[in-house]
C-alpha positions in Angstrom: -32.6 30.8 -3.9 -31.1 31.9 -7.1 -27.4 31.5 -7.9 -26.6 35.2 -8.0 -28.0 36.1 -4.5 -26.4 32.9 -3.1 -23.0 33.8 -4.5 -23.2 37.4 -3.2 -24.2 36.2 0.3 -21.4 33.6 0.3 -18.9 36.2 -0.8 -20.0 38.6 1.9 -19.6 35.8 4.4 -16.1 35.0 3.1 -14.7 38.5 2.9 -16.0 39.8 6.2 -15.9 36.8 8.6 -13.2 34.5 7.2 -10.6 35.5 9.8 -13.1 34.8 12.6 -14.1 31.5 11.2 -10.5 30.3 10.9 -10.0 31.0 14.6 -13.3 29.6 15.8 -13.6 26.4 13.8 -12.3 23.2 15.5 -10.0 20.7 13.8 -12.8 18.2 13.5 -15.1 16.4 15.9 -15.4 12.7 15.1 -18.0 12.2 17.9 -20.4 15.1 16.9 -23.4 13.9 14.8 -23.7 15.5 11.4 -26.6 17.8 10.9 -29.2 17.1 8.1 -27.6 19.9 6.1 -24.1 18.5 6.4 -25.3 15.0 5.5 -27.1 16.4 2.4 -24.0 18.4 1.4 -21.8 15.4 1.9 -24.0 13.2 -0.2 -24.0 15.9 -2.9 -20.2 16.1 -2.8 -20.0 12.3 -3.1 -22.3 12.2 -6.1 -20.5 14.9 -7.9 -16.8 14.8 -7.0 -16.2 11.1 -6.5 -17.6 9.9 -9.9 -15.5 12.5 -11.7 -12.3 11.4 -9.9 -13.2 7.7 -10.2 -13.6 7.8 -13.9 -10.5 10.0 -14.3 -8.4 7.4 -12.5 -10.2 4.6 -14.4 -9.2 6.0 -17.7 -5.7 7.0 -16.5 -4.9 3.4 -15.4 -6.7 2.0 -18.5 -4.3 4.0 -20.7 -1.3 3.4 -18.5 -1.6 -0.4 -18.4 -2.7 -1.1 -22.0 0.9 -1.5 -23.2 1.2 -4.6 -21.1 -1.8 -6.2 -22.8 -0.7 -4.9 -26.2 2.7 -6.6 -25.7 0.9 -10.0 -25.4 -0.9 -9.1 -28.7 2.3 -8.5 -30.6 3.1 -4.8 -30.1 6.8 -5.6 -29.5 7.0 -7.6 -32.7 5.3 -4.8 -34.7 7.6 -2.2 -33.4 10.5 -4.6 -33.9 12.0 -3.7 -30.5 14.0 -5.8 -28.1 13.0 -6.6 -24.5 15.4 -3.9 -23.2 13.8 -1.3 -25.6 10.4 -2.3 -24.4 11.4 -1.8 -20.8 12.8 1.6 -21.7 9.4 2.5 -23.1 7.9 1.6 -19.7 10.5 3.6 -17.9 9.8 6.8 -19.9 6.2 6.8 -18.7 7.5 7.0 -15.1 10.0 9.7 -16.0 7.2 11.9 -17.4 5.0 11.1 -14.3 7.8 12.1 -11.9 8.4 15.4 -13.6 4.8 16.4 -13.9 3.2 15.8 -10.5 4.6 18.7 -8.4 3.9 21.5 -11.0 0.4 20.2 -11.4 -0.1 20.2 -7.6 0.9 23.9 -7.5 -1.2 24.7 -10.6 -4.2 23.3 -8.8 -4.0 26.2 -6.3 -3.5 28.8 -9.0 -6.2 27.9 -11.5 -9.5 26.1 -11.7 -9.1 22.3 -11.1 -11.5 21.7 -14.0 -8.9 23.2 -16.4 -6.1 21.1 -14.9 -7.9 17.8 -15.0 -10.0 18.3 -18.2 -7.1 19.3 -20.4 -4.7 16.7 -19.1 -7.2 13.8 -19.5 -7.8 14.8 -23.1 -4.0 14.9 -23.5 -3.1 11.5 -22.2 -6.0 9.9 -24.1 -4.7 11.5 -27.3 -1.1 10.5 -26.7 -2.1 6.9 -25.9 -4.2 6.7 -29.1 -1.3 8.1 -31.2 0.6 4.9 -30.5 -1.3 3.3 -33.3 0.0 5.8 -35.9 3.6 4.8 -35.8 5.9 1.8 -35.4 9.1 3.8 -34.6 10.8 3.0 -31.3 11.7 6.7 -30.7 8.1 7.7 -31.3 6.9 5.1 -28.8 9.4 6.4 -26.2 8.2 10.0 -26.7 4.5 9.1 -26.5 4.9 7.1 -23.3 6.8 10.0 -21.7 3.9 12.4 -22.7 1.3 9.9 -21.4 3.1 9.8 -18.1 3.5 13.6 -17.8 -0.2 14.2 -18.5 -1.4 11.5 -16.2 0.6 13.0 -13.3 -2.1 15.6 -13.0 -4.6 12.9 -11.9 -2.3 12.2 -8.9 -3.1 15.6 -7.4 -6.7 14.3 -6.8 -5.5 13.2 -3.4 -4.8 16.8 -2.5 -7.9 18.1 -4.2 -10.0 15.6 -2.2 -8.4 16.7 1.0 -9.8 20.2 0.4 -13.3 18.9 0.2 -13.4 16.3 3.0 -12.3 16.1 6.7 -9.5 13.6 7.6 -11.9 11.1 9.2 -13.9 11.0 5.9 -11.0 10.8 3.5 -9.8 7.2 3.3 -13.1 5.6 2.2 -13.7 8.4 -0.3 -10.2 8.0 -1.7 -10.8 4.3 -1.9 -14.0 4.9 -3.9 -12.2 6.8 -6.7 -9.0 4.9 -6.5 -11.0 1.7 -6.5 -11.5 2.3 -10.2 -7.8 1.4 -10.8 -8.0 -2.3 -10.2 -11.4 -2.2 -12.0 -9.5 -0.6 -15.0 -7.1 -3.5 -14.9 -10.0 -6.0 -15.0 -11.9 -4.1 -17.7 -8.7 -3.9 -19.8 -8.3 -7.6 -19.5 -11.9 -8.1 -20.8 -11.4 -5.6 -23.6 -8.1 -7.2 -24.5 -9.7 -10.7 -24.5 -12.4 -9.5 -26.9 -10.1 -7.5 -29.1 -7.5 -10.3 -29.4 -10.3 -12.8 -30.2 -12.3 -10.8 -32.7 -10.6 -7.7 -34.1 -7.2 -8.7 -35.4 -6.9 -7.4 -39.0 -10.4 -5.8 -39.0 -10.3 -2.6 -41.2 -6.6 -3.0 -41.6 -5.7 -2.5 -37.9 -3.8 -5.0 -35.8 -5.4 -6.2 -32.6 -3.1 -4.1 -30.4 -3.9 -1.0 -32.4 -7.6 -1.6 -31.8 -6.9 -1.8 -28.1 -5.2 1.6 -28.1 -8.1 3.1 -30.1 -10.9 1.5 -28.1 -9.4 2.7 -24.8 -8.0 6.1 -25.9 -11.0 7.7 -27.6 -13.4 7.4 -24.6 -10.7 8.9 -22.5 -10.6 12.1 -24.5 -14.4 12.3 -24.4 -14.3 12.0 -20.6 -11.8 14.8 -20.4 -14.1 17.2 -22.1 -16.9 16.3 -19.6 -14.6 16.9 -16.6 -13.7 20.2 -18.1 -17.3 21.2 -17.9 -18.4 19.6 -14.6 -15.5 19.6 -12.1 -16.1 21.9 -9.1 -13.5 24.6 -8.3 -11.6 24.9 -5.0 -14.0 24.9 -1.9 -13.3 28.5 -0.9 -14.0 29.6 -4.5 -17.3 27.7 -4.6 -18.2 29.1 -1.2 -17.5 32.7 -2.4 -19.0 32.5 -5.9 -21.3 29.6 -5.9 -21.3 27.0 -8.7 -23.4 24.9 -11.0 -24.0 22.3 -8.2 -23.7 24.4 -5.0 -26.0 27.4 -5.1 -27.6 27.8 -1.7 -26.1 30.1 0.9 -26.2 27.6 3.7 -24.4 25.1 1.6 -21.7 27.7 0.7 -21.3 28.5 4.4 -20.9 24.9 5.3 -18.5 24.2 2.5 -16.2 26.9 3.8 -16.6 25.7 7.4 -15.8 22.1 6.4 -12.7 22.9 4.4 -11.3 24.9 7.4 -12.3 22.1 9.8 -10.2 19.8 7.6 -7.2 21.8 8.6 -7.1 23.8 5.3 -6.8 27.6 5.0 -8.9 29.4 2.5 -7.0 31.2 -0.3 -3.7 29.6 0.7 -0.8 30.8 -1.3 2.4 29.0 -2.4 4.7 29.4 0.6 8.5 28.8 0.0 9.2 28.3 3.7 6.8 25.3 3.8 9.0 23.6 1.1 12.0 23.7 3.3 9.9 22.7 6.3 8.7 19.6 4.3 12.2 18.7 3.2 13.4 18.6 6.8 10.5 16.5 8.1 11.6 12.9 8.7 8.0 11.8 8.5 7.9 12.7 4.8 10.9 10.5 4.1 9.2 7.7 6.0 6.0 8.3 4.0 7.9 8.1 0.8 9.1 4.6 1.7 5.7 3.3 2.9 3.8 4.8 -0.1 6.3 4.0 -2.8 6.5 0.3 -1.8 2.9 -0.7 -2.6 2.8 1.8 -5.4 5.7 -0.1 -7.0 3.7 -3.3 -6.8 0.8 -1.6 -8.5 3.1 -0.2 -11.2 4.8 -3.6 -11.7 1.4 -5.3 -12.0 0.1 -2.7 -14.5 3.1 -3.4 -16.8 3.9 -7.1 -16.1 0.8 -8.9 -14.8 -0.1 -10.4 -18.2 3.5 -11.5 -18.6 3.6 -13.0 -15.1 0.4 -15.1 -15.8 1.6 -16.1 -19.2 4.8 -17.5 -17.6 2.7 -19.5 -15.2 2.0 -21.6 -18.3 -1.3 -20.3 -19.7 -2.0 -19.6 -23.4 -2.4 -15.9 -24.5 -6.2 -15.9 -24.6 -6.5 -17.5 -21.1 -3.8 -15.1 -19.8 -5.9 -12.0 -20.8 -8.9 -13.5 -19.0 -7.0 -14.5 -15.8 -5.6 -11.0 -15.4 -9.1 -10.1 -14.0 -8.8 -12.3 -10.9 -6.1 -10.4 -9.0 -7.8 -7.1 -9.7 -11.1 -8.4 -8.4 -9.4 -9.4 -5.1 -7.7 -6.0 -5.0 -10.9 -4.1 -5.4 -12.6 -6.0 -2.5 -9.7 -5.6 -0.2 -9.3 -1.9 -1.1 -12.8 -1.0 0.1 -12.7 -3.2 3.2 -9.4 -1.9 4.4 -10.2 1.8 3.8 -13.6 1.4 5.5 -12.0 -0.1 8.5 -9.3 2.6 8.6 -11.9 5.3 8.7 -14.3 3.5 11.0 -11.7 2.5 13.6 -9.6 5.6 13.0 -6.4 3.6 12.6 -5.0 4.3 9.1 -1.5 3.4 10.2 -2.3 -0.1 11.6 -4.4 -1.0 8.5 -1.6 0.1 6.2 0.9 -2.1 8.1 -1.5 -5.0 7.7 -1.8 -4.4 3.9 1.9 -4.3 3.5 2.2 -7.6 5.4 -0.4 -9.2 3.0 1.7 -8.1 0.0 4.8 -9.6 1.6 3.0 -12.9 1.9 2.1 -12.8 -1.8 5.7 -12.4 -2.8 6.8 -15.2 -0.6 4.4 -17.5 -2.4 5.6 -16.3 -5.8 9.2 -17.0 -4.9 8.6 -20.3 -3.1 6.3 -22.4 -5.3 5.7 -23.5 -8.9 2.1 -24.6 -8.3 -0.2 -22.7 -10.6 -3.0 -22.2 -8.0 -0.5 -21.0 -5.4 1.1 -18.6 -7.9 -2.3 -17.2 -8.8 -3.0 -16.9 -5.0 0.3 -15.0 -4.6 -0.6 -12.5 -7.3 -3.9 -12.0 -5.5 -2.2 -11.4 -2.2 0.3 -8.9 -3.7 -2.5 -7.0 -5.5 -4.8 -6.9 -2.5 -2.2 -5.5 -0.2 -0.7 -3.1 -2.7 -3.8 -1.3 -3.9 -5.2 -0.8 -0.4 -1.7 0.1 0.8 -1.3 2.9 -1.7 -4.5 4.6 -0.7 -4.0 4.2 3.0 -0.4 5.4 2.8 -1.2 8.4 0.6 -4.2 9.4 2.7 -2.3 9.0 5.9 0.5 11.2 4.5 -1.8 14.0 3.3 -4.0 14.3 6.4 -0.9 14.7 8.6 0.6 17.6 6.7 -0.4 21.1 7.8 -0.1 23.8 5.1 -1.1 23.4 1.4 2.4 23.9 0.0 3.9 21.4 2.6 1.2 19.0 1.6 1.9 19.4 -2.1 5.7 18.9 -1.4 4.9 15.8 0.7 2.8 14.3 -2.1 5.4 15.3 -4.8 8.2 13.7 -2.8 6.3 10.4 -2.5 5.7 10.6 -6.2 9.4 11.0 -6.9 10.1 7.9 -4.9 7.2 6.0 -6.6 8.4 6.8 -10.0 12.0 6.0 -9.2 10.9 2.7 -7.8 8.7 2.1 -10.8 11.7 2.8 -13.1 13.6 0.2 -11.2 10.7 -2.3 -11.8 11.1 -1.9 -15.5 14.6 -3.1 -15.3 14.5 -6.0 -12.9 11.7 -8.2 -14.4 13.9 -9.6 -17.2 14.4 -13.2 -16.1 11.3 -15.3 -16.9 9.7 -17.6 -15.9 10.1 -17.1 -12.1 11.4 -13.5 -12.0 13.3 -14.1 -8.9 15.2 -10.8 -9.0 12.1 -8.7 -9.5 10.0 -10.4 -6.8 12.9 -10.4 -4.3 13.6 -6.7 -4.8 9.9 -5.8 -4.4 9.7 -8.1 -1.3 12.6 -6.2 0.2 11.2 -2.7 -0.5 7.7 -3.7 0.8 9.4 -4.9 4.0 11.3 -1.6 4.3 8.0 0.2 3.8 6.4 -1.7 6.6 9.2 -0.7 9.0 8.8 2.9 7.9 5.1 2.8 8.6 5.7 1.5 12.1 8.4 4.2 12.8 6.0 6.9 11.5 3.2 5.7 13.8 5.5 5.8 16.9 6.8 9.3 16.0 3.4 10.8 15.6 2.1 9.2 18.8 5.0 10.7 20.7 4.5 14.2 19.1 0.8 14.1 20.0 1.6 13.2 23.7 4.1 16.1 23.8 1.6 18.5 22.4 -1.1 17.4 24.9 1.4 17.9 27.7 2.2 21.4 26.4 -1.5 22.3 26.2 -2.0 21.0 29.8 0.9 23.1 31.0 -0.7 26.3 29.6 -4.1 25.4 31.0 -2.6 24.8 34.4 -1.1 28.3 34.4 -4.4 29.6 33.1 -2.7 31.0 30.0 -3.3 30.8 26.3 -0.6 29.6 24.0 0.3 32.7 21.9 0.6 30.5 18.8 -3.1 29.7 19.0 -3.8 33.0 17.2 -1.8 31.9 14.1 -3.1 29.8 11.2 -2.1 26.4 10.0 -0.6 28.0 6.9 1.8 29.9 9.3 2.7 27.0 11.6 1.7 23.9 9.6 1.8 20.8 11.8 3.4 22.8 14.6 0.2 24.6 15.5 -0.6 23.9 19.2 -4.0 22.6 18.2 -2.7 20.3 15.5 -2.9 16.6 16.3 -1.6 13.8 14.0 -4.2 11.3 12.7 -3.3 7.7 13.6 
């Protein structure tokens, strides 16, 4: 079937029957086996969308964390800045990130996601590379702010993925693309090891300048590729077809699946959903249980080489040993997210991950043994990377309405970046970093309590909604709110149930 005919059929389906589809489609059915067509479509989505997002996050975290490795190579000495000024440079990244996330989330609904992701990837790659062109403290501050602002667009990938996948498919897919972040840390360690050993002074560049160059240029090239290949929103693809989705039956199923995932086609920015989100206690709890592991990830991205160096290893060995915690984190990330999807218990797996990170901090605070300290870093990283994904996924799939979902994600990002700014100011007391580790241990503990509270609240709300539905059925009546959409009622729709 050619693209034009497929697009016309899909458009006819969308325009004439969308209202009926929104009323007829169920939330999602975990028990129903997928048809061959759906399995084929799901595989196609996995092969197109996930690699694009995976490499986007890979390059984002590669460029985000390179300043920590560059510091070991002598960046701080070249810029002639104090420790406090270095920490300020780290802080500016998070300020930019905090400012950028919500506008980019709204922009994702207004324009083609390919434009949002492609241009911002090129931008943060360019800004990171520009760090080699100056040794002025003010310039480094400004560039780190711009890198953070541009990288904030990548964070909207969680919302974008939620438009293409159902809630029971989301955690593992999110883990696949976010799994590239600990991989980026490991690869950066390998690149830094090779650069520090072989490239210092080559062609007049210092080793840390080579690091920014080697990691920045491929990022810009990747951005141009994403600009060409990233699919648009599901309802747009269903209506017009795309380079990868041309068949009419695929377009119909794409629309059906995005609606079954509790999305509404052509959703607009709704102001009332912003206020609804700000009044929801679950979003505050989500901010606490997402920001805690995210803070650990941020601290590791900026300070892991410093931590390992203070264990007593030489600079070259330090670069190599940074790979170990990231390797453990990658394995735990996939295992935890697979389990969360398979057993349909995102909340319980999140609580387990936070407990693992707490164990790691206890080891870091309680011992001076090098093996135990390395084990502590592995525990923290393993729980933190999986915890971020499970927390973010759990938050997104339990927010009805696109604007409310965007606000929920943005609120969690504000907490994350505020926490991350704190991390840049508390790791100032080597070699044991008691203050930094103690603060993170306390915040992770608070996050665990918030996750438990959120789980109990959602279970109670589901029971109340089941009782309400049973009461209508007993009276042989239909709840009048059933005729409304999720965009109108958000999570208060009578058919809406929270995902545990």
